[in-house]
C-alpha positions as CSV (number, residue, x, y, z in Angstrom):
1,M,9.4,-28.4,20.2
2,P,7.8,-25.0,19.3
3,A,7.0,-24.3,15.7
4,P,9.9,-22.7,13.9
5,D,7.7,-20.6,11.6
6,V,7.5,-17.7,14.1
7,A,8.1,-14.5,12.1
8,P,9.4,-11.2,13.5
9,P,7.2,-8.1,13.3
10,V,7.6,-5.9,10.2
11,V,7.6,-2.1,10.4
12,A,6.2,-0.8,7.2
13,E,8.5,1.6,5.3
14,S,7.8,4.2,2.6
15,G,8.6,2.9,-0.8
16,D,8.6,-0.7,0.2
17,P,6.6,-2.7,-2.4
18,F,5.4,-5.2,0.3
19,A,3.9,-2.4,2.4
20,S,2.5,-0.6,-0.6
21,L,0.9,-3.8,-1.9
22,R,-1.0,-4.1,1.4
23,V,-2.1,-0.5,1.2
24,V,-3.3,-0.9,-2.4
25,D,-5.1,-4.1,-1.5
26,L,-7.0,-2.3,1.1
27,V,-7.7,0.7,-1.1
28,A,-9.2,-1.7,-3.6
29,R,-11.8,-2.6,-1.0
30,L,-12.7,0.9,0.2
31,G,-16.1,2.3,-0.6
32,R,-16.2,4.6,-3.6
33,G,-17.2,8.2,-3.8
34,R,-17.1,9.0,-0.1
35,P,-14.2,10.2,2.0
36,V,-12.5,7.7,4.3
37,A,-10.3,8.9,7.1
38,L,-6.6,8.2,6.7
39,S,-6.5,7.2,10.4
40,A,-9.2,4.6,9.7
41,I,-7.2,3.1,6.9
42,V,-4.1,2.9,9.1
43,D,-6.2,1.3,11.9
44,R,-7.7,-1.3,9.5
45,L,-4.2,-2.2,8.1
46,N,-2.8,-2.7,11.6
47,A,-5.8,-4.8,12.5
48,T,-5.6,-6.9,9.3
49,Y,-1.8,-7.5,9.4
50,L,-1.1,-8.2,13.1
51,D,2.6,-8.8,12.4
52,W,3.0,-5.5,10.6
53,L,3.1,-1.9,12.0
54,F,1.8,0.8,9.6
55,E,2.4,4.4,10.6
56,E,0.2,7.1,9.1
57,R,3.1,8.7,7.2
58,V,3.9,5.4,5.5
59,V,0.3,4.9,4.4
60,A,0.0,8.5,3.3
61,D,3.2,8.1,1.2
62,A,1.7,5.0,-0.5
63,L,-1.5,6.8,-1.2
64,L,0.3,9.9,-2.6
65,Q,2.2,7.5,-4.9
66,L,-1.0,5.9,-6.0
67,Q,-2.5,9.4,-6.6
68,A,0.6,10.4,-8.7
69,N,0.2,7.2,-10.7
70,W,-3.4,8.0,-11.3
71,M,-2.6,11.5,-12.5
72,A,0.1,10.1,-14.8
73,D,-2.3,7.6,-16.3
74,Y,-5.5,9.7,-16.6
75,R,-4.2,13.3,-16.4
76,N,-6.7,14.4,-13.8
77,T,-7.0,14.4,-10.0
78,T,-10.5,13.1,-9.6
79,G,-9.5,9.4,-9.2
80,I,-7.8,9.6,-5.9
81,V,-8.4,12.7,-3.8
82,I,-6.5,13.3,-0.6
83,D,-7.9,16.1,1.5
84,E,-6.8,17.6,4.8
85,G,-9.9,18.5,6.9
86,A,-10.7,19.6,10.4
87,T,-10.7,16.0,11.5
88,G,-7.5,15.0,9.6
89,A,-6.6,13.6,6.2
90,T,-9.2,11.8,4.1
91,V,-9.1,9.8,0.9
92,T,-11.8,9.6,-1.6
93,I,-11.7,7.0,-4.4
94,E,-13.6,7.9,-7.6
95,D,-16.8,6.0,-8.1
96,S,-16.4,4.9,-11.8
97,S,-15.8,1.7,-13.8
98,R,-12.2,2.6,-14.6
99,V,-11.0,2.5,-11.0
100,D,-11.2,-1.2,-10.3
101,P,-9.1,-2.4,-13.3
102,W,-6.6,0.4,-12.7
103,I,-6.2,-0.5,-9.0
104,A,-5.8,-4.2,-10.0
105,R,-3.0,-3.2,-12.4
106,Q,-1.3,-1.2,-9.6
107,A,-1.5,-4.2,-7.3
108,Q,-0.1,-6.5,-10.0
109,R,2.8,-4.2,-10.6
110,L,3.6,-4.0,-6.9
111,A,3.3,-7.8,-6.6
112,A,5.8,-8.2,-9.4
113,S,8.2,-5.8,-7.6
114,C,7.8,-7.9,-4.5
115,R,8.7,-11.1,-6.4
116,E,11.7,-9.4,-7.9
117,D,12.9,-8.3,-4.4
118,L,12.5,-11.9,-3.2
119,V,14.4,-13.4,-6.2
120,E,17.2,-10.8,-5.6
121,F,17.3,-11.7,-2.0
122,S,17.5,-15.4,-2.7
123,R,20.5,-14.9,-5.1
124,R,22.6,-13.4,-2.3
125,D,24.7,-16.0,-0.5
126,R,25.8,-13.7,2.3
127,R,24.0,-11.4,4.7
128,A,25.7,-8.3,3.4
129,G,24.6,-9.1,-0.1
130,E,28.0,-10.0,-1.6
131,G,28.4,-12.9,-4.0
């Protein structure tokens, strides 16, 4: 018998905490203080998560949300800079000691949201969500 643990592919969607968590996890590992092409981030996500499909707009949405969260917390735009250049969009993460703990908190928040979604899903006893 074939293994029953085969999972269908997942198309990442904007606003989905599971997709956003994967984006933030990668952003936590990016080099600091130098621009990284958005297309390179998308390619790396698609290479890392073979059962997921990340489109550039979904990754850009997650990065824009991350940038908005930074601005809300620190009241400046230097932490996460998204620029549009001749070769496409780039992302630059500030090279400071405050970035790593902040990104870790963002990932923890998203992981909690994922767990909440899973708990909510497990409470449903029907496909349509009734009951």
